[in-house]
N, C-alpha and C positions, 0 to 999 in steps of 0.2 A: 724257399723257392719252389719246393714240391707242392706246397699248398697253393701258391700262386698259379702254378701250371694247371692244377686241378680246377681252380676257379675259372681259368681261361677256357678250358674244355667245356665247362658247364654254363658259361655265360652266353647271353644273347647279344652282347654288344658287338659292334663291328671290329674287324681285325686290327685296324689302325689304332682305334681307341684302346684296345686291349694291349697292344704292343707298347703304346705310350705309357699307359698306366703301370704295366708290368716293369718297364724300365725305371720309372720313378720309384717304385717300391724297392726294386733290387739294388738300385744305386743308393738307397737310403735317403733320398731327397724328400720323399713324401711317405713317411711312415704312418702307422696307425696312431701313434702318439700325436703326431702333428694333426692328423685328421680330427682327433677328439681333444683339441687343445683348450679344454675348459678350465678356467681359472676364476677364483673369487676375486672381486675387485680389490680387496684388501691386500692381496699378494702383488697386484699390479701397481697400485697407486704409489707405494713407497719408491719402487724402482723408477717410476715415471717422474716423481718429484726430484729424485737425485739427478736424473738426466736434465731436467729443466734448470736445476740449480747449477749444474756444471756449465750449461750453455750460458747462463746468466753471468757467471764469473769468469768465463773464458773469452778473451778478446778474439781469438781465432774463430772465424765463422764456421758453424757446423756444416758438415756435408763435404762431398768430394769437390775438387777444384777443376772446373772445365777449361780454365784459361781465360774466362770472361768474368771478371770480378763483379761487375754490376749485376749480371744475370745470376751468378752464384749466390749473391746476397739475398736475392728474392726466391730463388728456386730451392736452395738447400737440398742438394742432390744426395739422398741417402735412403736406405730401406727400400721396400718394394714400391717402385714408382714407374709408371708407364709414361714416357716422355715422347711425344710426337715431334719429329723434325720434318716440317712440310714446306714444300716450295714448288713452283712451276719448273718445268724442264729448263735446264741451262742456268739456273740461279746458283747452283753449287751446294746442294744439300748433302751430297756424298762427300764433297771436299770438306764441308763443315764437320760432318761426322768423323771423318778421318782425322781432321785437326783436333777435335775434342778427344778422340780416343788416344791420340799421341800425347796430348797434354796430360790426360789422366795417368798414362803410363809413366810419364816423367816425374809425377809426384808419388810413384810407387804403388799405384792402384792397378791390380791385374785386370786386364780387359779381354773380353771375347768379342770378336767381330765376325758376324755371319753375313757374308756377302752373296746374295742370290743373283744379283745383277752384274756386278763387276768382277772379273777374274782377279786372282791374287797377284798376278804380275802387274796389273795396273795399280792395285793398292800399294804394292811395294815401290813401284816407280814414284808414286806420290809421296810416300814417306821418305824415300831417299832424296827426292827433290827438295822437300821441306827441310830436311836435316842438313843437306849439303849446300842448299841455296843455288843449285844448278837448275836452270830452266827446264821444265818438264818436257818441252817440245824437242829437246836435244836427245832425249832417251830413245835408244833404238836406232839412231841414225849412224851412218858410216862415218868414222873419223871425226866424231862430234866432240870428243873430249881430249883436251891437252893434258900434259903431265900434272898440272895443278888441279885440274878437274878430277882426274883419276884418283889423286891423293884425297881430295875432298870426298869423293864417293866411298873410298875405302874407310875413311874416318867415320862417315855416316853409317856405313854397314856395321862397323864395330860397335857403334852406339846401339843400333837396332838389334844387334846380336844379343845384347844384354837386356833387351826389353822383355816385358812380361805380357805379351799380347798373343792371343791365340786367334788364328784365322781359319775359317771354313768357307771356301768359295764355291761350294757345290751349287750348281744351277738347278732350276726346275724342281723346287721342293714342295712337298705337301705340308700342311700345317703340322701334322704329327711328326714329320721329319724335323721341322723347326723346333718343336718342343723337345724332342729327343736330343738334338745337338746342343740346345741351350743348357739342358740338364747336365750333359757331359762336360761342357765348358765350365759350369759352376762347380761340378765335382772336381775338376782339375784346378780350381782356384780362382776363377774369374769373379770379380766383385761388381763389374758393370758390363752389360751386354749391349751390342749394337746389332740391329737387324736391318739390312738394306736389300729389299724394301717391301713394304706391305703389299703393294700392287702385284708383286711377283709370286706371292705365296698362293699355292693352289689348295683346293679343297674339293675333293671328288664327291663329297656328300651334299654339296650345294649346287643349285641349278643356275642362278643368276649371279652377275657380278656383285650386286648389292648384298645378296644372301651370303656370298663367299666372304666379302669384306666384313660384314657384320659378325659372322661366326668366327672369323680369324681374329678380329680385334677382341672379342669376348674371351677367347681362349688364351690370347696373350696377356690380357688383363688378369686372368686367373693365374697364369704362369708367373707373373711378376710378384704376385702375392705368395705363391707357393715357394718361390726361390728367395723371396725377400731381398731382392736387389733391384737397382734401377735398370730399366730396359729402354734404350733409345730405339724408337721405331720410325724409320724413314718412310715418308709417304709423298707421292707425286700428285700435286694438284692439277686440275685440268687447266686449259689455257683460256678459260672464259674471262678471267681477270684482266687479260691483256687488252681486252676491248673496252674496259671501263676507263673513266677519266682518272680515278684513283686506282692505280694498278697494284698497289701493295695488297698482299693476301689478307683476307678477313676470315673470321670464324665461319661465316656463312659459306665460304668456299668448300667447307667440309660436309655440306648438307647431303651430298651423294656418296659419302664415305662411311656408310653404315653407322656404327656406334662410336665413331672417332671422338666427337665432341663430348659424349656422355662418359666414355670409359677412360679417356686420357686424363692423367693426373696433371699433366702440363702439355702445352702446345707451343713449340718454337717455330715461328715462321722465319725463313731466310730469304732476304730480298736484296738484290743489287740494282739500284736505280738506273745505272748506266745501260743496262740491258734494254730498257724500254725508252730511253731518252732519244730525242732526235739527234741526228749526226752532229749538229752544231753545239749540242750540250754534253756530248759524251765525255769530252776531255775534262770538263769541270767536275764531272761525277766519277771519273776514273778511280777505281780502287775503293770506292765507298760502298759500305754494306750496312744493312739493318738486320738486327736479330730481335725479333719481336716475341716476347714472352706473353702471348695473347690469352693464355689460360694458365692459371696456377691454383690448383685446388687448395694448397696449404699456405698461400701467401698472396701478395699483391701481383698484379701484372706489371710489365715494364717493357718499354721499347728502347733498345740501345741503338742510338744513331752514330755511335763512335767507332763501330767495328770497321776494320779495313780488310781488303782482299788483295793479296799479292798474286797477280795473274800468272807470273812466270812459274811459280811453284804451287799454285792453287791452294794457297795457305790463308786462312782467316786468322786475324789477330786483333787484340784490343788496341784501339787508337787512344788518343788523349781523351781523358774523362772531362 
């Protein structure tokens, strides 16, 4: 620590970078051994073959389970992976992320959820609503719960009490704050991280929105490799797609998002057709959702049209395959 302090005094780097780097070293997440992780291939190939053999002889699909089996089979959520969850406003990207986080927690995977946009009270309302199946719009209203609903809420709270999810709902964060908080969550045991959302992360060292987004994505891409865990990064698309004939999101919708397409290991688009449908078609599309794995660096792409959305509890779930 003393040597680190002296290097800070002597360094020409900006204070935020120094703080972030010092924290990484002191927490033991990024040590000098990791920085010089040089290995001969002969030491790697045997372990790698054993991993492939295990995957080949194990019926259980490798990777964490998001609750969406078709996506899991293609995505193989494991190791350092930067996964974008992108959608236009009102499509439910935060609800999708909250759903996936809860699904992971139910399988015993510790989760860290960094919410820059939504306060923790709203996140807890969603989880309680999902768990109790009580409509979200009743939360916070006078005399909204009868005795049965109160019991359901208590039962849901007891389940969440035993969960292994960390939440940080600090608003207005700089990128170095995001890095620092993610490292602390991983130090505390998190195996998967969620960041909601990219558009809200500040960076005082950049001048334009494009520069800020590009720099922040690059640093989060480095962070997922440093921490060697999956990071879900939520991103809000612009509304231009609303004016197209085909309103489903496309990779080209990320063209103004810095290095999103280049640095993302996977891109998940969330789309609910009923949002754009004419009034006379909304009923037929009610509750239908599409999760599009539009980019997958280590596997095939896949569009899942069988996903459902429960409006009352803002819960995404797998429909019939």
